[in-house]
C-alpha positions as CSV (number, residue, x, y, z in Angstrom):
1,M,-1.2,25.5,-13.3
2,V,2.0,25.0,-11.2
3,C,0.4,27.0,-8.5
4,S,-2.8,25.0,-8.8
5,I,-1.0,21.7,-8.0
6,T,0.5,23.2,-4.8
7,K,-2.8,24.9,-3.7
8,L,-4.8,21.7,-4.3
9,A,-2.3,19.6,-2.4
10,Q,-2.3,22.1,0.5
11,K,-6.1,22.0,0.5
12,L,-6.1,18.2,0.9
13,I,-3.2,18.2,3.4
14,S,-5.1,20.7,5.7
15,I,-7.8,18.1,6.3
16,P,-6.7,15.7,9.2
17,S,-8.0,12.6,7.5
18,I,-6.4,10.0,9.7
19,S,-7.3,6.5,8.5
20,P,-10.0,5.5,7.8
21,K,-11.6,9.0,8.1
22,D,-11.8,11.2,5.0
23,L,-13.4,14.3,6.5
24,G,-14.0,16.0,3.2
25,C,-11.0,15.2,1.0
26,Q,-13.0,13.2,-1.4
27,E,-15.7,15.9,-1.7
28,I,-13.0,18.2,-3.0
29,M,-11.9,15.6,-5.5
30,I,-15.4,14.7,-6.6
31,N,-16.3,18.4,-7.2
32,F,-13.1,18.8,-9.2
33,L,-13.7,15.8,-11.4
34,D,-17.4,16.5,-11.7
35,N,-16.5,19.8,-13.3
36,L,-14.4,17.9,-15.9
37,G,-17.3,15.7,-16.9
38,F,-16.6,12.6,-14.8
39,K,-19.5,10.4,-13.7
40,I,-19.2,9.7,-10.0
41,K,-20.2,6.6,-8.1
42,E,-19.8,6.9,-4.3
43,I,-19.3,3.5,-2.6
44,N,-19.2,4.4,1.1
45,I,-19.0,1.5,3.7
46,N,-19.0,2.0,7.5
47,D,-16.4,4.7,8.2
48,T,-14.7,4.4,4.8
49,K,-15.3,6.7,1.9
50,N,-14.7,5.4,-1.6
51,F,-15.6,6.7,-5.1
52,W,-15.3,5.5,-8.6
53,A,-15.2,8.2,-11.3
54,T,-15.2,7.6,-15.0
55,R,-15.1,9.7,-18.2
56,G,-15.3,8.2,-21.7
57,S,-15.7,4.6,-22.8
58,G,-13.6,1.7,-23.9
59,K,-10.1,0.6,-22.6
60,T,-9.8,2.0,-19.1
61,L,-6.9,3.8,-17.6
62,T,-7.4,4.2,-13.8
63,F,-5.5,6.4,-11.4
64,A,-5.9,4.9,-7.9
65,G,-5.0,6.3,-4.5
66,H,-6.1,7.1,-1.0
67,T,-7.1,10.2,0.9
68,D,-6.4,8.7,4.4
69,V,-3.1,9.3,6.2
70,V,-1.3,7.8,9.2
71,S,-1.3,9.6,12.5
72,P,1.2,12.4,12.7
73,G,2.2,11.2,16.2
74,D,3.4,13.7,18.7
75,Y,2.9,17.2,17.3
76,K,6.0,18.3,19.3
77,D,8.1,16.3,16.8
78,W,7.0,18.5,14.0
79,N,8.4,22.0,13.2
80,D,4.9,23.1,12.2
81,D,1.4,21.8,12.6
82,P,1.2,18.7,10.4
83,F,-2.2,19.7,9.1
84,N,-1.3,23.3,8.4
85,P,0.8,22.8,5.2
86,V,3.6,25.3,4.8
87,I,6.2,25.8,2.0
88,K,9.8,26.4,3.0
89,N,12.8,26.4,0.6
90,G,10.8,24.7,-2.2
91,L,9.4,22.0,0.1
92,L,5.8,21.4,1.0
93,F,5.5,20.1,4.6
94,G,2.5,18.3,6.0
95,R,1.2,14.9,6.8
96,G,0.3,13.2,3.5
97,S,2.3,15.5,1.3
98,S,4.2,12.5,-0.1
99,D,1.8,9.7,1.0
100,M,-0.2,10.5,-0.9
101,K,-2.2,13.7,-1.2
102,G,0.5,15.4,-3.2
103,A,0.2,12.6,-5.9
104,L,-3.6,13.0,-5.8
105,A,-3.3,16.7,-6.6
106,C,-0.9,15.7,-9.5
107,M,-3.5,13.2,-10.8
108,M,-6.3,15.7,-10.8
109,I,-4.3,18.6,-12.4
110,A,-2.9,16.1,-15.0
111,S,-6.4,15.0,-15.9
112,E,-7.6,18.6,-16.2
113,R,-4.7,19.5,-18.5
114,F,-5.2,16.3,-20.6
115,I,-9.0,16.8,-21.1
116,K,-8.5,20.5,-22.0
117,K,-6.0,19.5,-24.7
118,T,-7.7,16.3,-25.8
119,P,-11.4,16.4,-24.9
120,N,-12.4,13.6,-27.3
121,Y,-9.7,11.1,-26.4
122,E,-10.1,7.4,-27.1
123,G,-10.9,5.1,-24.2
124,R,-11.9,5.8,-20.6
125,L,-10.1,7.7,-17.9
126,S,-11.1,6.9,-14.3
127,F,-10.3,7.4,-10.7
128,L,-10.5,4.8,-7.8
129,I,-10.1,6.6,-4.5
130,T,-10.4,5.2,-0.9
131,S,-9.9,6.4,2.6
132,D,-9.0,2.9,4.0
133,E,-5.5,2.2,2.7
134,E,-3.4,3.0,5.8
135,S,-5.5,1.1,8.3
136,L,-7.3,-2.3,7.8
137,A,-8.0,-2.0,4.1
138,I,-11.2,-3.9,4.6
139,D,-13.9,-1.5,3.4
140,G,-11.8,0.4,0.8
141,T,-10.4,-0.6,-2.5
142,K,-11.2,-4.3,-1.9
143,K,-14.9,-3.5,-1.7
144,V,-14.8,-1.2,-4.7
145,I,-13.2,-3.9,-6.8
146,D,-15.7,-6.5,-5.6
147,Y,-18.5,-4.1,-6.7
148,L,-16.8,-3.4,-10.1
149,I,-16.3,-7.1,-10.8
150,S,-20.0,-7.7,-9.9
151,Q,-20.9,-5.0,-12.5
152,K,-18.4,-6.5,-15.0
153,D,-16.8,-3.1,-15.0
154,M,-13.1,-3.8,-15.6
155,I,-9.8,-1.9,-15.3
156,D,-7.3,-2.4,-18.1
157,Y,-4.4,-0.2,-16.9
158,C,-3.9,1.2,-13.4
159,V,-1.5,3.8,-12.1
160,I,-1.2,3.9,-8.3
161,G,0.2,7.1,-6.8
162,E,2.1,5.4,-3.9
163,P,5.4,7.1,-3.1
164,S,7.8,4.8,-5.1
165,S,10.7,7.2,-5.8
166,S,13.9,7.1,-3.9
167,S,16.1,10.1,-4.9
168,K,14.5,11.3,-8.2
169,I,11.0,11.1,-9.5
170,G,10.6,7.8,-11.3
171,D,13.9,6.3,-10.4
172,F,12.0,3.3,-9.0
173,I,8.6,2.2,-10.0
174,K,6.7,-0.8,-8.6
175,N,5.4,-3.4,-11.0
176,G,4.3,-5.8,-8.3
177,R,4.3,-6.5,-4.6
178,R,5.0,-9.5,-2.4
179,G,2.2,-11.3,-0.6
180,S,1.9,-11.1,3.2
181,I,0.6,-13.7,5.5
182,T,0.7,-13.7,9.3
183,A,0.7,-16.7,11.7
184,D,-0.4,-16.1,15.3
185,L,1.0,-19.1,17.1
186,K,0.2,-19.9,20.8
187,I,2.3,-22.8,22.3
188,H,0.5,-24.2,25.3
189,G,2.2,-25.5,28.4
190,I,1.3,-25.9,32.1
191,Q,1.8,-22.9,34.4
192,G,3.6,-23.6,37.7
193,H,6.1,-22.4,40.3
194,I,9.5,-21.8,38.7
195,A,11.1,-23.6,41.7
196,Y,9.2,-26.8,40.8
197,P,9.7,-27.1,37.0
198,H,8.9,-30.8,37.1
199,L,5.4,-30.0,38.1
200,A,4.9,-27.6,35.1
201,D,5.5,-27.6,31.4
202,N,7.5,-24.6,30.2
203,P,6.2,-23.4,26.8
204,I,9.2,-21.2,26.3
205,H,11.6,-24.1,26.5
206,K,9.5,-26.1,24.1
207,G,9.0,-23.1,21.8
208,L,12.5,-21.9,21.3
209,P,13.7,-24.8,19.1
210,I,10.4,-24.6,17.2
211,I,10.9,-20.9,16.6
212,L,14.4,-21.6,15.2
213,K,13.1,-24.3,12.9
214,I,10.4,-22.1,11.5
215,L,12.8,-19.2,11.0
216,S,15.1,-21.6,9.0
217,I,12.3,-22.7,6.6
218,E,13.5,-22.3,3.0
219,L,10.6,-22.0,0.7
220,D,12.0,-20.7,-2.6
221,N,14.9,-18.8,-4.2
222,G,12.9,-16.0,-5.6
223,N,12.8,-15.2,-9.3
224,E,13.6,-12.4,-11.7
225,F,10.9,-10.2,-10.1
226,F,11.0,-11.2,-6.4
227,S,13.5,-11.9,-3.7
228,P,13.2,-15.2,-1.8
229,T,10.3,-15.5,0.6
230,S,11.2,-14.3,4.0
231,V,9.9,-15.1,7.5
232,N,10.3,-12.8,10.6
233,I,9.0,-12.6,14.1
234,A,6.8,-9.6,14.6
235,N,5.8,-10.2,18.3
236,I,6.7,-12.6,21.1
237,H,5.3,-12.7,24.6
238,A,4.9,-15.1,27.6
239,G,4.0,-14.5,31.2
240,D,3.2,-11.4,33.2
241,G,6.7,-10.4,34.2
242,S,6.8,-12.4,37.5
243,N,10.1,-14.1,38.0
244,N,8.7,-17.1,40.0
245,I,6.1,-18.3,37.5
246,I,6.4,-20.6,34.6
247,P,3.9,-19.2,32.1
248,G,1.1,-21.3,30.7
249,S,1.6,-20.3,27.1
250,L,4.0,-18.6,24.7
251,F,2.6,-16.3,21.9
252,V,4.7,-15.8,18.8
253,Q,3.6,-13.8,15.7
254,F,5.3,-14.7,12.5
255,N,5.0,-12.8,9.2
256,F,5.9,-14.3,5.8
257,R,6.5,-12.0,2.8
258,F,6.1,-14.4,-0.1
259,N,6.5,-14.3,-3.9
260,T,4.9,-15.9,-6.8
261,E,7.0,-19.1,-6.4
262,T,5.3,-20.0,-3.1
263,S,1.6,-20.2,-2.3
264,E,0.0,-19.5,1.1
265,E,-1.0,-23.2,1.2
266,E,2.7,-24.2,1.0
267,I,3.6,-21.8,3.8
268,K,0.9,-23.2,6.0
269,S,1.7,-26.8,5.3
270,K,5.4,-26.5,6.2
271,F,4.7,-24.4,9.2
272,I,2.2,-26.9,10.6
273,Q,4.4,-29.9,9.7
274,I,7.1,-28.6,12.0
275,L,4.6,-28.2,14.9
276,D,3.1,-31.6,14.4
277,D,6.4,-33.4,13.9
278,N,7.5,-32.1,17.3
279,N,4.3,-33.0,19.2
280,I,3.6,-29.4,20.1
281,N,0.3,-28.5,21.8
282,Y,-0.7,-25.3,20.0
283,S,-3.4,-23.1,18.6
284,L,-2.9,-21.2,15.4
285,N,-4.6,-18.4,13.5
286,W,-3.7,-17.1,10.0
287,F,-4.3,-13.7,8.5
288,L,-3.7,-13.2,4.8
289,S,-3.1,-9.5,4.0
290,G,-2.7,-10.0,0.3
291,K,-1.3,-12.3,-2.4
292,P,1.7,-11.4,-4.5
293,F,1.1,-9.9,-7.9
294,I,3.3,-8.9,-10.9
295,T,2.8,-6.9,-14.0
296,K,5.2,-8.0,-16.7
297,K,6.4,-5.7,-19.4
298,G,3.6,-4.6,-21.7
299,L,1.9,-1.5,-22.9
300,L,1.5,0.2,-19.5
301,I,5.1,-0.4,-18.3
302,D,6.6,0.4,-21.6
303,N,4.8,3.8,-21.8
304,V,5.4,4.7,-18.2
305,I,9.1,4.1,-18.7
306,K,9.1,6.2,-21.9
307,S,7.4,9.1,-20.0
308,I,9.9,9.0,-17.2
309,E,12.9,8.8,-19.6
310,N,11.4,11.7,-21.6
311,F,10.6,14.1,-18.8
312,N,13.1,13.2,-16.1
313,K,16.0,11.8,-18.2
314,I,16.4,8.6,-16.2
315,K,15.7,4.9,-16.8
316,P,13.5,3.6,-14.0
317,I,14.2,0.4,-12.1
318,L,11.3,-2.0,-11.8
319,S,10.9,-3.1,-8.2
320,T,8.6,-5.3,-6.0
321,D,10.0,-4.5,-2.6
322,G,8.3,-2.7,0.2
323,G,5.0,-3.5,1.9
324,T,1.7,-4.4,0.4
325,S,-0.5,-1.9,-1.5
326,D,-4.0,-1.7,-2.8
327,G,-2.7,-3.0,-6.0
328,R,-3.2,-6.5,-4.6
329,F,-7.0,-6.0,-4.8
330,I,-6.9,-4.4,-8.3
331,A,-4.8,-7.4,-9.5
332,L,-7.9,-9.6,-9.2
333,M,-9.0,-8.0,-12.4
334,N,-5.8,-9.1,-14.2
335,S,-5.1,-5.4,-14.8
336,E,-1.7,-4.1,-15.8
337,I,-0.6,-2.2,-12.6
338,I,2.2,0.2,-12.0
339,E,3.0,2.3,-8.9
340,I,4.7,5.7,-9.5
341,G,4.6,8.5,-7.1
342,L,6.6,11.0,-5.0
343,M,9.7,10.4,-2.8
344,N,9.3,7.8,0.0
345,T,12.1,9.2,2.2
346,T,9.9,11.0,4.7
347,I,6.7,9.1,4.5
348,H,5.1,8.2,7.9
349,K,7.8,10.4,9.6
350,S,7.6,13.7,11.4
351,N,8.1,16.7,9.1
352,E,7.0,14.7,6.0
353,Y,7.4,16.8,2.9
354,A,7.3,16.8,-0.9
355,R,9.4,19.0,-3.2
356,I,7.3,21.5,-5.2
357,S,9.4,20.7,-8.3
358,D,8.6,17.0,-7.9
359,L,4.9,17.8,-7.8
360,Q,5.3,19.6,-11.1
361,K,7.3,16.7,-12.7
362,L,4.9,14.0,-11.5
363,A,1.9,15.9,-12.9
364,I,3.6,16.1,-16.3
365,I,4.4,12.4,-16.2
366,Y,0.9,11.5,-15.3
367,E,-0.5,13.7,-18.1
368,D,1.9,12.1,-20.6
369,I,0.8,8.6,-19.5
370,M,-2.8,9.6,-20.3
371,H,-1.8,10.9,-23.7
372,R,0.2,7.7,-24.5
373,L,-2.6,5.3,-23.5
374,L,-5.7,7.2,-24.5
375,T,-4.8,8.9,-27.8
């Protein structure tokens, strides 16, 4: 079975499923799960492949993940072809080995082992898989959750295979994520010759003190689960590079990573108040990537911690840092959600890899979670 995990991971990694393309990864998973007696519902939307697989009935434990990967970038930066997975010194190299095709292989092998040992378990084991996590995340997990809610088909416990570990499998697990909201601000001025500033209205001069005021907004002090809400500039631009033109507008893109102490409405209100109080002529667009969510200690977290302590001899640290994940959509069901996966040290980098020994450990932990929650 150890060999099976590695071979299955290699099979998935060899497919260049750059987001949102799947290109056959899910077909491999669907065939595997079908042979184990899962009922499969494909929910494909535009270029995005999704499926919902279930076996059993009752309280539902879902393993969630994605088959899409980020671009490998310049192939010259890789020691080997990123989609020709190779094993060297106990390491499996290839795009998606850690994020997150290695974890998908662990989930499937864990389910096979679990079903063979306990075919008549109590409850329902399920998989929610998408190919649209690394890109826009519009037609993926979000749409599947919308469908499941419309069918009153709920998830009680969810394990997401995102690469959460830092130096040892399970040393960090995610029990929540911050929300993310972006403000695209355009400050309008009047274009003119830079030698005649009195005949123009420089939006950069007007914008600089406004930028500093927005960056100094204090929204909250965080709480036991989250750090304080942060604001950063992601992009700033004005003019076309000419040194003799005052530009007609200044574009600034702000991103807020916010916690459960602050709402998106509060962020918008304080942001707009600064602009209005300073008589700024502006246009503004908002984009909400996701709201914050948190899973407090309960049956899922307690048993995941016990599994990690039992099989990897460490006590995991609960964390909510990092970017957003598809957990933000699953949280709409009020599910208990935890993220535990492989190492995050090489994800989205050239020469991404996963340790073979980590694949083995993660599959054992996944299987034990199934035993603890479904027997």
